C-alpha positions, 0 to 999 in steps of 0.5 A, spaced: 500 500 500 505 504 501 508 504 493 501 508 491 502 514 496 510 514 494 508 515 486 503 520 488 508 524 492 513 524 487 508 526 482 506 532 486 513 534 487 514 534 480 508 538 479 510 543 484 517 544 481 514 545 474 510 550 477 516 554 480 520 553 474 514 556 470 513 562 475 521 564 474 520 564 466 514 568 467 517 573 472 523 574 467 518 575 461 515 581 466 522 584 467 521 589 462 517 595 464 517 597 457 516 591 453 510 590 449 507 585 445 508 586 438 502 589 434 504 592 427 499 598 428 502 600 435 509 599 432 508 603 426 505 608 430 512 608 434 516 609 428 512 615 426 513 618 432 520 617 431 521 613 437 527 608 439 525 601 438 527 594 439 524 588 436 525 582 439 523 576 435 522 570 440 519 563 441 517 560 447 521 554 445 527 557 443 533 557 448 537 563 444 531 567 445 531 566 452 538 568 453 537 574 449 531 576 453 535 575 459 540 580 457 535 585 455 532 584 462 539 585 465 540 592 461 533 594 463 535 593 470 541 597 469 537 603 466 540 602 459 533 600 456 530 607 458 526 610 453 526 604 448 520 601 446 521 594 446 516 589 442 516 582 443 514 579 436 512 571 437 514 568 431 509 562 432 503 567 432 506 572 427 509 569 421 506 575 417 509 580 421 516 577 421 516 577 414 514 584 413 520 586 418 525 582 414 526 577 420 528 570 417 529 567 424 527 567 431 532 570 435 533 576 431 533 583 434 532 589 430 533 596 432 530 602 429 530 610 430 523 611 428 522 608 421 530 607 420 533 600 421 539 602 425 542 595 427 540 587 426 542 581 429 541 574 429 542 569 434 547 574 438 547 572 446 553 576 448 550 581 453 555 586 451 554 585 444 546 586 445 548 592 449 552 595 444 546 594 439 541 598 444 546 604 445 546 605 437 539 607 439 541 613 444 542 617 438 535 616 436 533 619 443 537 625 443 534 627 437 
């Protein structure tokens, strides 16, 4: 009789561990105060307003995307993302928007100063390189 209880306890432990991992991932996703879910109309409005913009093409199953997101979270925590509109484009839900932006793969970062594409990166996970890309947008905020 003790064996079924052990199996149940082991199953409950796995469920709790899975819930804890999901909570950590959601908290990491919420770390950007300025991250928006990509919407073409909102993106175009930000471009028309001349805002500095970073588009993060992302997929929940993409490890490279998570590494990029963590780097962006650290930059946001350090105040380096202030004034930058960050759009997260879910590649699985918005393939037409990806094509419209000329992004061929998940884990593409696109930096815009208004309507001008100023930098593009695919698969970059090194925080300093991503920070340098974000810094290209400083000139946009100065205008």
